[in-house]
N, CA, C, O and CB atoms as a CASP TS submission, in Angstrom:
PFRMAT TS
TARGET T0000
AUTHOR 0000-0000-0000
METHOD Language model
MODEL 1
PARENT N/A
ATOM      1  N   MET     1       0.714  -1.270   0.189  1.00  0.00           N
ATOM      2  CA  MET     1      -0.040   0.054   0.006  1.00  0.00           C
ATOM      3  C   MET     1       0.794   1.219   0.075  1.00  0.00           C
ATOM      4  O   MET     1       0.280   2.314   0.306  1.00  0.00           O
ATOM      5  CB  MET     1      -1.098   0.236   1.019  1.00  0.00           C
ATOM      6  N   LEU     2       2.004   1.098  -0.097  1.00  0.00           N
ATOM      7  CA  LEU     2       3.097   2.191  -0.180  1.00  0.00           C
ATOM      8  C   LEU     2       2.720   3.045  -1.320  1.00  0.00           C
ATOM      9  O   LEU     2       2.803   4.266  -1.189  1.00  0.00           O
ATOM     10  CB  LEU     2       4.605   1.606  -0.395  1.00  0.00           C
ATOM     11  N   PHE     3       2.352   2.571  -2.324  1.00  0.00           N
ATOM     12  CA  PHE     3       2.232   3.051  -3.617  1.00  0.00           C
ATOM     13  C   PHE     3       1.154   4.115  -3.606  1.00  0.00           C
ATOM     14  O   PHE     3       1.222   5.120  -4.314  1.00  0.00           O
ATOM     15  CB  PHE     3       1.942   1.935  -4.586  1.00  0.00           C
ATOM     16  N   LEU     4       0.125   3.846  -2.749  1.00  0.00           N
ATOM     17  CA  LEU     4      -1.045   4.918  -2.706  1.00  0.00           C
ATOM     18  C   LEU     4      -0.571   6.269  -2.199  1.00  0.00           C
ATOM     19  O   LEU     4      -1.220   7.278  -2.472  1.00  0.00           O
ATOM     20  CB  LEU     4      -2.249   4.439  -1.738  1.00  0.00           C
ATOM     21  N   HIS     5       0.518   6.325  -1.483  1.00  0.00           N
ATOM     22  CA  HIS     5       1.072   7.630  -1.010  1.00  0.00           C
ATOM     23  C   HIS     5       1.852   8.254  -1.982  1.00  0.00           C
ATOM     24  O   HIS     5       2.126   9.444  -1.827  1.00  0.00           O
ATOM     25  CB  HIS     5       1.876   7.505   0.177  1.00  0.00           C
ATOM     26  N   LEU     6       2.301   7.578  -3.068  1.00  0.00           N
ATOM     27  CA  LEU     6       3.166   8.281  -4.101  1.00  0.00           C
ATOM     28  C   LEU     6       2.519   9.341  -4.936  1.00  0.00           C
ATOM     29  O   LEU     6       1.400   9.120  -5.399  1.00  0.00           O
ATOM     30  CB  LEU     6       3.711   7.297  -5.037  1.00  0.00           C
ATOM     31  N   PRO     7       3.158  10.527  -5.176  1.00  0.00           N
ATOM     32  CA  PRO     7       2.505  11.369  -6.033  1.00  0.00           C
ATOM     33  C   PRO     7       2.689  10.805  -7.398  1.00  0.00           C
ATOM     34  O   PRO     7       3.753  10.295  -7.747  1.00  0.00           O
ATOM     35  CB  PRO     7       2.987  12.764  -5.907  1.00  0.00           C
ATOM     36  N   ILE     8       1.503  10.912  -8.271  1.00  0.00           N
ATOM     37  CA  ILE     8       1.736  10.270  -9.731  1.00  0.00           C
ATOM     38  C   ILE     8       2.463  11.145 -10.438  1.00  0.00           C
ATOM     39  O   ILE     8       2.028  12.291 -10.545  1.00  0.00           O
ATOM     40  CB  ILE     8       0.465   9.955 -10.569  1.00  0.00           C
ATOM     41  N   THR     9       3.501  10.845 -10.955  1.00  0.00           N
ATOM     42  CA  THR     9       4.321  11.549 -11.792  1.00  0.00           C
ATOM     43  C   THR     9       4.815  10.348 -12.706  1.00  0.00           C
ATOM     44  O   THR     9       5.037   9.192 -12.347  1.00  0.00           O
ATOM     45  CB  THR     9       5.482  12.403 -10.996  1.00  0.00           C
ATOM     46  N   ALA    10       4.955  11.005 -14.215  1.00  0.00           N
ATOM     47  CA  ALA    10       5.229   9.878 -15.188  1.00  0.00           C
ATOM     48  C   ALA    10       6.752   9.339 -15.073  1.00  0.00           C
ATOM     49  O   ALA    10       7.083   8.223 -15.471  1.00  0.00           O
ATOM     50  CB  ALA    10       4.942  10.411 -16.717  1.00  0.00           C
ATOM     51  N   ARG    11       7.578  10.209 -14.518  1.00  0.00           N
ATOM     52  CA  ARG    11       8.896   9.623 -14.234  1.00  0.00           C
ATOM     53  C   ARG    11       8.932   8.609 -13.309  1.00  0.00           C
ATOM     54  O   ARG    11       9.664   7.647 -13.538  1.00  0.00           O
ATOM     55  CB  ARG    11       9.772  10.542 -13.806  1.00  0.00           C
ATOM     56  N   GLY    12       8.125   8.657 -12.075  1.00  0.00           N
ATOM     57  CA  GLY    12       8.238   7.816 -11.127  1.00  0.00           C
ATOM     58  C   GLY    12       7.727   6.516 -11.479  1.00  0.00           C
ATOM     59  O   GLY    12       8.334   5.507 -11.121  1.00  0.00           O
ATOM     60  N   VAL    13       6.480   6.443 -12.267  1.00  0.00           N
ATOM     61  CA  VAL    13       5.841   5.308 -12.598  1.00  0.00           C
ATOM     62  C   VAL    13       6.586   4.814 -13.745  1.00  0.00           C
ATOM     63  O   VAL    13       6.326   3.621 -13.903  1.00  0.00           O
ATOM     64  CB  VAL    13       4.412   5.501 -12.842  1.00  0.00           C
ATOM     65  N   ALA    14       7.429   5.265 -14.629  1.00  0.00           N
ATOM     66  CA  ALA    14       8.253   4.560 -15.517  1.00  0.00           C
ATOM     67  C   ALA    14       9.294   3.888 -14.781  1.00  0.00           C
ATOM     68  O   ALA    14       9.549   2.709 -15.027  1.00  0.00           O
ATOM     69  CB  ALA    14       8.809   5.415 -16.523  1.00  0.00           C
ATOM     70  N   ILE    15       9.985   4.609 -13.803  1.00  0.00           N
ATOM     71  CA  ILE    15      11.115   4.042 -13.204  1.00  0.00           C
ATOM     72  C   ILE    15      10.732   2.685 -12.121  1.00  0.00           C
ATOM     73  O   ILE    15      11.508   1.770 -11.846  1.00  0.00           O
ATOM     74  CB  ILE    15      11.848   5.301 -12.430  1.00  0.00           C
ATOM     75  N   LEU    16       9.441   2.838 -11.654  1.00  0.00           N
ATOM     76  CA  LEU    16       9.166   1.790 -10.727  1.00  0.00           C
ATOM     77  C   LEU    16       8.445   0.732 -11.727  1.00  0.00           C
ATOM     78  O   LEU    16       8.609  -0.437 -11.377  1.00  0.00           O
ATOM     79  CB  LEU    16       8.216   2.316  -9.389  1.00  0.00           C
ATOM     80  N   CYS    17       7.720   0.911 -12.842  1.00  0.00           N
ATOM     81  CA  CYS    17       7.585  -0.284 -13.750  1.00  0.00           C
ATOM     82  C   CYS    17       8.652  -0.864 -14.516  1.00  0.00           C
ATOM     83  O   CYS    17       8.511  -2.010 -14.943  1.00  0.00           O
ATOM     84  CB  CYS    17       6.705  -0.025 -14.640  1.00  0.00           C
ATOM     85  N   GLY    18       9.555  -0.307 -14.710  1.00  0.00           N
ATOM     86  CA  GLY    18      10.933  -0.789 -15.391  1.00  0.00           C
ATOM     87  C   GLY    18      11.366  -1.650 -14.369  1.00  0.00           C
ATOM     88  O   GLY    18      11.551  -2.842 -14.615  1.00  0.00           O
ATOM     89  N   TYR    19      11.575  -1.110 -13.084  1.00  0.00           N
ATOM     90  CA  TYR    19      12.373  -2.062 -11.837  1.00  0.00           C
ATOM     91  C   TYR    19      11.460  -3.417 -11.885  1.00  0.00           C
ATOM     92  O   TYR    19      11.961  -4.527 -12.066  1.00  0.00           O
ATOM     93  CB  TYR    19      12.308  -1.229  -9.965  1.00  0.00           C
ATOM     94  N   VAL    20      10.240  -3.226 -11.725  1.00  0.00           N
ATOM     95  CA  VAL    20       9.238  -4.437 -11.440  1.00  0.00           C
ATOM     96  C   VAL    20       9.520  -5.302 -12.638  1.00  0.00           C
ATOM     97  O   VAL    20       9.891  -6.451 -12.399  1.00  0.00           O
ATOM     98  CB  VAL    20       7.527  -4.005 -11.335  1.00  0.00           C
ATOM     99  N   VAL    21       9.400  -4.923 -13.890  1.00  0.00           N
ATOM    100  CA  VAL    21       9.661  -5.915 -14.857  1.00  0.00           C
ATOM    101  C   VAL    21      10.906  -6.493 -14.996  1.00  0.00           C
ATOM    102  O   VAL    21      10.960  -7.688 -15.290  1.00  0.00           O
ATOM    103  CB  VAL    21       9.381  -5.485 -15.962  1.00  0.00           C
ATOM    104  N   GLY    22      12.191  -5.679 -14.794  1.00  0.00           N
ATOM    105  CA  GLY    22      13.318  -6.297 -14.493  1.00  0.00           C
ATOM    106  C   GLY    22      13.441  -7.254 -13.356  1.00  0.00           C
ATOM    107  O   GLY    22      14.122  -8.277 -13.427  1.00  0.00           O
ATOM    108  N   MET    23      12.779  -6.900 -12.332  1.00  0.00           N
ATOM    109  CA  MET    23      12.845  -8.017 -11.146  1.00  0.00           C
ATOM    110  C   MET    23      12.295  -9.277 -11.494  1.00  0.00           C
ATOM    111  O   MET    23      12.790 -10.350 -11.148  1.00  0.00           O
ATOM    112  CB  MET    23      12.083  -7.604  -9.877  1.00  0.00           C
ATOM    113  N   GLY    24      11.105  -9.124 -12.292  1.00  0.00           N
ATOM    114  CA  GLY    24      10.215 -10.303 -12.644  1.00  0.00           C
ATOM    115  C   GLY    24      10.997 -11.118 -13.545  1.00  0.00           C
ATOM    116  O   GLY    24      10.837 -12.336 -13.467  1.00  0.00           O
ATOM    117  N   LEU    25      11.891 -10.610 -14.467  1.00  0.00           N
ATOM    118  CA  LEU    25      12.717 -11.390 -15.275  1.00  0.00           C
ATOM    119  C   LEU    25      13.729 -11.999 -14.725  1.00  0.00           C
ATOM    120  O   LEU    25      14.025 -13.138 -15.087  1.00  0.00           O
ATOM    121  CB  LEU    25      13.176 -10.763 -16.198  1.00  0.00           C
ATOM    122  N   VAL    26      14.583 -11.202 -13.546  1.00  0.00           N
ATOM    123  CA  VAL    26      15.401 -12.037 -12.984  1.00  0.00           C
ATOM    124  C   VAL    26      14.967 -12.924 -12.121  1.00  0.00           C
ATOM    125  O   VAL    26      15.702 -13.887 -11.903  1.00  0.00           O
ATOM    126  CB  VAL    26      16.230 -11.478 -12.497  1.00  0.00           C
ATOM    127  N   VAL    27      13.774 -12.834 -11.472  1.00  0.00           N
ATOM    128  CA  VAL    27      13.299 -13.930 -10.469  1.00  0.00           C
ATOM    129  C   VAL    27      13.085 -15.099 -11.409  1.00  0.00           C
ATOM    130  O   VAL    27      13.493 -16.206 -11.057  1.00  0.00           O
ATOM    131  CB  VAL    27      11.862 -13.535  -9.577  1.00  0.00           C
ATOM    132  N   TRP    28      12.529 -14.957 -12.479  1.00  0.00           N
ATOM    133  CA  TRP    28      12.208 -16.179 -13.365  1.00  0.00           C
ATOM    134  C   TRP    28      13.332 -16.795 -13.815  1.00  0.00           C
ATOM    135  O   TRP    28      13.304 -18.024 -13.751  1.00  0.00           O
ATOM    136  CB  TRP    28      11.417 -15.875 -14.542  1.00  0.00           C
ATOM    137  N   ALA    29      14.540 -16.172 -14.351  1.00  0.00           N
ATOM    138  CA  ALA    29      15.833 -16.756 -14.804  1.00  0.00           C
ATOM    139  C   ALA    29      16.222 -17.716 -13.597  1.00  0.00           C
ATOM    140  O   ALA    29      16.526 -18.902 -13.723  1.00  0.00           O
ATOM    141  CB  ALA    29      17.020 -15.557 -15.123  1.00  0.00           C
ATOM    142  N   VAL    30      16.164 -17.025 -12.447  1.00  0.00           N
ATOM    143  CA  VAL    30      16.746 -17.644 -11.241  1.00  0.00           C
ATOM    144  C   VAL    30      15.985 -19.010 -10.777  1.00  0.00           C
ATOM    145  O   VAL    30      16.499 -20.003 -10.262  1.00  0.00           O
ATOM    146  CB  VAL    30      16.696 -16.564 -10.068  1.00  0.00           C
ATOM    147  N   TRP    31      14.647 -18.788 -11.096  1.00  0.00           N
ATOM    148  CA  TRP    31      13.788 -19.825 -10.733  1.00  0.00           C
ATOM    149  C   TRP    31      14.125 -21.130 -11.702  1.00  0.00           C
ATOM    150  O   TRP    31      14.370 -22.250 -11.253  1.00  0.00           O
ATOM    151  CB  TRP    31      12.257 -19.296 -10.860  1.00  0.00           C
ATOM    152  N   VAL    32      14.095 -20.787 -13.107  1.00  0.00           N
ATOM    153  CA  VAL    32      14.341 -21.773 -13.974  1.00  0.00           C
ATOM    154  C   VAL    32      15.772 -22.499 -13.779  1.00  0.00           C
ATOM    155  O   VAL    32      15.877 -23.695 -14.049  1.00  0.00           O
ATOM    156  CB  VAL    32      14.185 -21.190 -15.291  1.00  0.00           C
ATOM    157  N   HIS    33      16.977 -21.677 -13.258  1.00  0.00           N
ATOM    158  CA  HIS    33      18.360 -22.357 -13.273  1.00  0.00           C
ATOM    159  C   HIS    33      18.659 -22.822 -12.095  1.00  0.00           C
ATOM    160  O   HIS    33      19.416 -23.782 -11.958  1.00  0.00           O
ATOM    161  CB  HIS    33      19.455 -21.541 -13.661  1.00  0.00           C
ATOM    162  N   LEU    34      17.990 -22.072 -10.904  1.00  0.00           N
ATOM    163  CA  LEU    34      18.701 -22.531  -9.518  1.00  0.00           C
ATOM    164  C   LEU    34      17.483 -23.018  -8.449  1.00  0.00           C
ATOM    165  O   LEU    34      17.684 -23.251  -7.258  1.00  0.00           O
ATOM    166  CB  LEU    34      19.655 -21.101  -8.781  1.00  0.00           C
ATOM    167  N   GLY    35      16.242 -23.116  -9.099  1.00  0.00           N
ATOM    168  CA  GLY    35      15.203 -23.673  -8.158  1.00  0.00           C
ATOM    169  C   GLY    35      14.281 -22.586  -7.510  1.00  0.00           C
ATOM    170  O   GLY    35      14.682 -21.424  -7.447  1.00  0.00           O
ATOM    171  N   PRO    36      13.199 -22.903  -7.086  1.00  0.00           N
ATOM    172  CA  PRO    36      12.521 -21.785  -6.492  1.00  0.00           C
ATOM    173  C   PRO    36      12.827 -21.369  -4.918  1.00  0.00           C
ATOM    174  O   PRO    36      12.372 -20.343  -4.414  1.00  0.00           O
ATOM    175  CB  PRO    36      11.090 -22.103  -6.643  1.00  0.00           C
ATOM    176  N   GLY    37      13.520 -22.152  -4.338  1.00  0.00           N
ATOM    177  CA  GLY    37      13.973 -21.629  -3.047  1.00  0.00           C
ATOM    178  C   GLY    37      14.819 -20.460  -3.101  1.00  0.00           C
ATOM    179  O   GLY    37      14.695 -19.478  -2.369  1.00  0.00           O
ATOM    180  N   VAL    38      15.652 -20.610  -3.972  1.00  0.00           N
ATOM    181  CA  VAL    38      16.526 -19.221  -4.204  1.00  0.00           C
ATOM    182  C   VAL    38      15.836 -18.207  -4.907  1.00  0.00           C
ATOM    183  O   VAL    38      16.107 -17.027  -4.687  1.00  0.00           O
ATOM    184  CB  VAL    38      17.826 -19.431  -5.032  1.00  0.00           C
ATOM    185  N   ALA    39      14.903 -18.564  -5.794  1.00  0.00           N
ATOM    186  CA  ALA    39      14.312 -17.479  -6.455  1.00  0.00           C
ATOM    187  C   ALA    39      13.340 -16.702  -5.454  1.00  0.00           C
ATOM    188  O   ALA    39      13.113 -15.495  -5.538  1.00  0.00           O
ATOM    189  CB  ALA    39      13.570 -18.001  -7.717  1.00  0.00           C
ATOM    190  N   VAL    40      12.784 -17.585  -4.469  1.00  0.00           N
ATOM    191  CA  VAL    40      12.052 -17.031  -3.340  1.00  0.00           C
ATOM    192  C   VAL    40      12.739 -15.973  -2.396  1.00  0.00           C
ATOM    193  O   VAL    40      12.270 -14.904  -2.006  1.00  0.00           O
ATOM    194  CB  VAL    40      11.656 -18.143  -2.535  1.00  0.00           C
ATOM    195  N   LEU    41      13.843 -16.477  -2.152  1.00  0.00           N
ATOM    196  CA  LEU    41      14.800 -15.426  -1.443  1.00  0.00           C
ATOM    197  C   LEU    41      15.323 -14.260  -2.159  1.00  0.00           C
ATOM    198  O   LEU    41      15.547 -13.206  -1.565  1.00  0.00           O
ATOM    199  CB  LEU    41      15.983 -16.076  -0.982  1.00  0.00           C
ATOM    200  N   LEU    42      15.516 -14.404  -3.358  1.00  0.00           N
ATOM    201  CA  LEU    42      15.941 -13.242  -4.122  1.00  0.00           C
ATOM    202  C   LEU    42      14.493 -12.295  -4.365  1.00  0.00           C
ATOM    203  O   LEU    42      14.473 -11.064  -4.344  1.00  0.00           O
ATOM    204  CB  LEU    42      16.708 -13.799  -5.639  1.00  0.00           C
ATOM    205  N   LEU    43      13.496 -13.046  -4.560  1.00  0.00           N
ATOM    206  CA  LEU    43      12.220 -12.144  -4.615  1.00  0.00           C
ATOM    207  C   LEU    43      12.043 -11.053  -3.265  1.00  0.00           C
ATOM    208  O   LEU    43      11.637  -9.893  -3.319  1.00  0.00           O
ATOM    209  CB  LEU    43      10.846 -13.231  -4.659  1.00  0.00           C
ATOM    210  N   VAL    44      12.436 -11.738  -2.184  1.00  0.00           N
ATOM    211  CA  VAL    44      12.093 -10.983  -0.888  1.00  0.00           C
ATOM    212  C   VAL    44      13.228  -9.887  -0.777  1.00  0.00           C
ATOM    213  O   VAL    44      13.043  -8.843  -0.151  1.00  0.00           O
ATOM    214  CB  VAL    44      12.064 -12.027   0.507  1.00  0.00           C
ATOM    215  N   LEU    45      14.269 -10.149  -1.343  1.00  0.00           N
ATOM    216  CA  LEU    45      15.168  -8.979  -1.253  1.00  0.00           C
ATOM    217  C   LEU    45      15.007  -8.164  -2.142  1.00  0.00           C
ATOM    218  O   LEU    45      15.305  -6.999  -1.879  1.00  0.00           O
ATOM    219  CB  LEU    45      16.415  -9.212  -1.258  1.00  0.00           C
ATOM    220  N   LEU    46      14.499  -8.483  -3.456  1.00  0.00           N
ATOM    221  CA  LEU    46      14.167  -7.383  -4.518  1.00  0.00           C
ATOM    222  C   LEU    46      13.083  -6.541  -4.022  1.00  0.00           C
ATOM    223  O   LEU    46      13.110  -5.320  -4.176  1.00  0.00           O
ATOM    224  CB  LEU    46      13.724  -7.981  -5.921  1.00  0.00           C
ATOM    225  N   LEU    47      12.044  -7.208  -3.378  1.00  0.00           N
ATOM    226  CA  LEU    47      10.925  -6.409  -2.882  1.00  0.00           C
ATOM    227  C   LEU    47      11.021  -5.428  -1.756  1.00  0.00           C
ATOM    228  O   LEU    47      10.149  -4.607  -1.472  1.00  0.00           O
ATOM    229  CB  LEU    47       9.998  -7.247  -2.524  1.00  0.00           C
ATOM    230  N   ALA    48      12.318  -5.614  -1.060  1.00  0.00           N
ATOM    231  CA  ALA    48      12.859  -4.436   0.028  1.00  0.00           C
ATOM    232  C   ALA    48      13.332  -3.567  -1.012  1.00  0.00           C
ATOM    233  O   ALA    48      12.699  -2.515  -1.105  1.00  0.00           O
ATOM    234  CB  ALA    48      14.175  -4.863   1.258  1.00  0.00           C
ATOM    235  N   GLN    49      14.220  -3.721  -1.768  1.00  0.00           N
ATOM    236  CA  GLN    49      14.670  -2.843  -2.650  1.00  0.00           C
ATOM    237  C   GLN    49      13.562  -1.808  -3.303  1.00  0.00           C
ATOM    238  O   GLN    49      13.752  -0.592  -3.346  1.00  0.00           O
ATOM    239  CB  GLN    49      15.327  -3.644  -3.637  1.00  0.00           C
ATOM    240  N   VAL    50      12.575  -2.352  -3.722  1.00  0.00           N
ATOM    241  CA  VAL    50      11.337  -1.810  -4.228  1.00  0.00           C
ATOM    242  C   VAL    50      10.747  -0.782  -3.175  1.00  0.00           C
ATOM    243  O   VAL    50      10.387   0.342  -3.525  1.00  0.00           O
ATOM    244  CB  VAL    50      10.318  -2.992  -4.528  1.00  0.00           C
ATOM    245  N   ALA    51      10.677  -1.173  -2.028  1.00  0.00           N
ATOM    246  CA  ALA    51      10.037  -0.559  -0.922  1.00  0.00           C
ATOM    247  C   ALA    51      11.104   0.743  -0.609  1.00  0.00           C
ATOM    248  O   ALA    51      10.663   1.877  -0.428  1.00  0.00           O
ATOM    249  CB  ALA    51       9.822  -1.718   0.404  1.00  0.00           C
ATOM    250  N   SER    52      12.445   0.456  -0.572  1.00  0.00           N
ATOM    251  CA  SER    52      13.273   1.594  -0.277  1.00  0.00           C
ATOM    252  C   SER    52      13.220   2.475  -1.488  1.00  0.00           C
ATOM    253  O   SER    52      13.339   3.681  -1.274  1.00  0.00           O
ATOM    254  CB  SER    52      14.726   1.190   0.086  1.00  0.00           C
ATOM    255  N   LEU    53      13.072   2.100  -2.642  1.00  0.00           N
ATOM    256  CA  LEU    53      12.943   2.986  -3.788  1.00  0.00           C
ATOM    257  C   LEU    53      11.625   3.901  -3.585  1.00  0.00           C
ATOM    258  O   LEU    53      11.681   5.107  -3.827  1.00  0.00           O
ATOM    259  CB  LEU    53      12.865   2.099  -5.159  1.00  0.00           C
ATOM    260  N   VAL    54      10.648   3.391  -3.211  1.00  0.00           N
ATOM    261  CA  VAL    54       9.439   4.042  -3.228  1.00  0.00           C
ATOM    262  C   VAL    54       9.543   5.047  -1.952  1.00  0.00           C
ATOM    263  O   VAL    54       9.017   6.160  -1.937  1.00  0.00           O
ATOM    264  CB  VAL    54       8.203   2.970  -3.180  1.00  0.00           C
ATOM    265  N   ALA    55      10.212   4.554  -1.009  1.00  0.00           N
ATOM    266  CA  ALA    55      10.354   5.612   0.185  1.00  0.00           C
ATOM    267  C   ALA    55      11.459   6.811  -0.128  1.00  0.00           C
ATOM    268  O   ALA    55      11.541   7.867   0.499  1.00  0.00           O
ATOM    269  CB  ALA    55      10.865   4.770   1.614  1.00  0.00           C
ATOM    270  N   ALA    56      12.222   6.434  -1.153  1.00  0.00           N
ATOM    271  CA  ALA    56      13.111   7.559  -1.593  1.00  0.00           C
ATOM    272  C   ALA    56      12.426   8.543  -2.462  1.00  0.00           C
ATOM    273  O   ALA    56      12.794   9.717  -2.416  1.00  0.00           O
ATOM    274  CB  ALA    56      14.305   7.040  -2.333  1.00  0.00           C
ATOM    275  N   PHE    57      11.246   8.097  -3.428  1.00  0.00           N
ATOM    276  CA  PHE    57      10.474   8.850  -3.891  1.00  0.00           C
ATOM    277  C   PHE    57       9.685   9.883  -3.152  1.00  0.00           C
ATOM    278  O   PHE    57       9.629  11.065  -3.490  1.00  0.00           O
ATOM    279  CB  PHE    57       9.860   8.175  -4.434  1.00  0.00           C
ATOM    280  N   ARG    58       8.936   9.232  -1.879  1.00  0.00           N
ATOM    281  CA  ARG    58       8.212   9.774  -1.122  1.00  0.00           C
ATOM    282  C   ARG    58       8.872  11.004  -0.387  1.00  0.00           C
ATOM    283  O   ARG    58       8.294  12.073  -0.193  1.00  0.00           O
ATOM    284  CB  ARG    58       7.756   8.815  -0.364  1.00  0.00           C
ATOM    285  N   SER    59      10.186  10.697   0.001  1.00  0.00           N
ATOM    286  CA  SER    59      10.684  11.642   0.721  1.00  0.00           C
ATOM    287  C   SER    59      11.371  13.014   0.024  1.00  0.00           C
ATOM    288  O   SER    59      11.470  14.135   0.523  1.00  0.00           O
ATOM    289  CB  SER    59      11.554  10.947   1.488  1.00  0.00           C
ATOM    290  N   ARG    60      11.825  12.528  -1.344  1.00  0.00           N
ATOM    291  CA  ARG    60      12.116  13.585  -2.294  1.00  0.00           C
ATOM    292  C   ARG    60      11.090  14.445  -2.636  1.00  0.00           C
ATOM    293  O   ARG    60      11.403  15.635  -2.667  1.00  0.00           O
ATOM    294  CB  ARG    60      12.570  13.095  -3.428  1.00  0.00           C
ATOM    295  N   ASP    61       9.788  14.119  -2.937  1.00  0.00           N
ATOM    296  CA  ASP    61       8.768  14.879  -3.441  1.00  0.00           C
ATOM    297  C   ASP    61       7.948  15.512  -2.071  1.00  0.00           C
ATOM    298  O   ASP    61       7.133  16.402  -2.312  1.00  0.00           O
ATOM    299  CB  ASP    61       7.839  13.914  -4.455  1.00  0.00           C
ATOM    300  N   GLU    62       8.098  15.167  -0.910  1.00  0.00           N
ATOM    301  CA  GLU    62       7.545  15.819   0.438  1.00  0.00           C
ATOM    302  C   GLU    62       8.279  17.261   0.456  1.00  0.00           C
ATOM    303  O   GLU    62       8.074  18.047   1.382  1.00  0.00           O
ATOM    304  CB  GLU    62       7.961  14.828   1.938  1.00  0.00           C
TER
END
């Protein structure tokens, strides 16, 4: 629900969408080659990075 507090800017939406698409491709590749356990761990770490990116957008725009 952090995304509801973001101001809607085209730049912010483009950066977040690109990051999420890239994250999905990386997790899929890891899932295929190393298995689901490693992919889930990587997904959790990458979601934490997205949350910090959202927090950075919020603090800069306020």
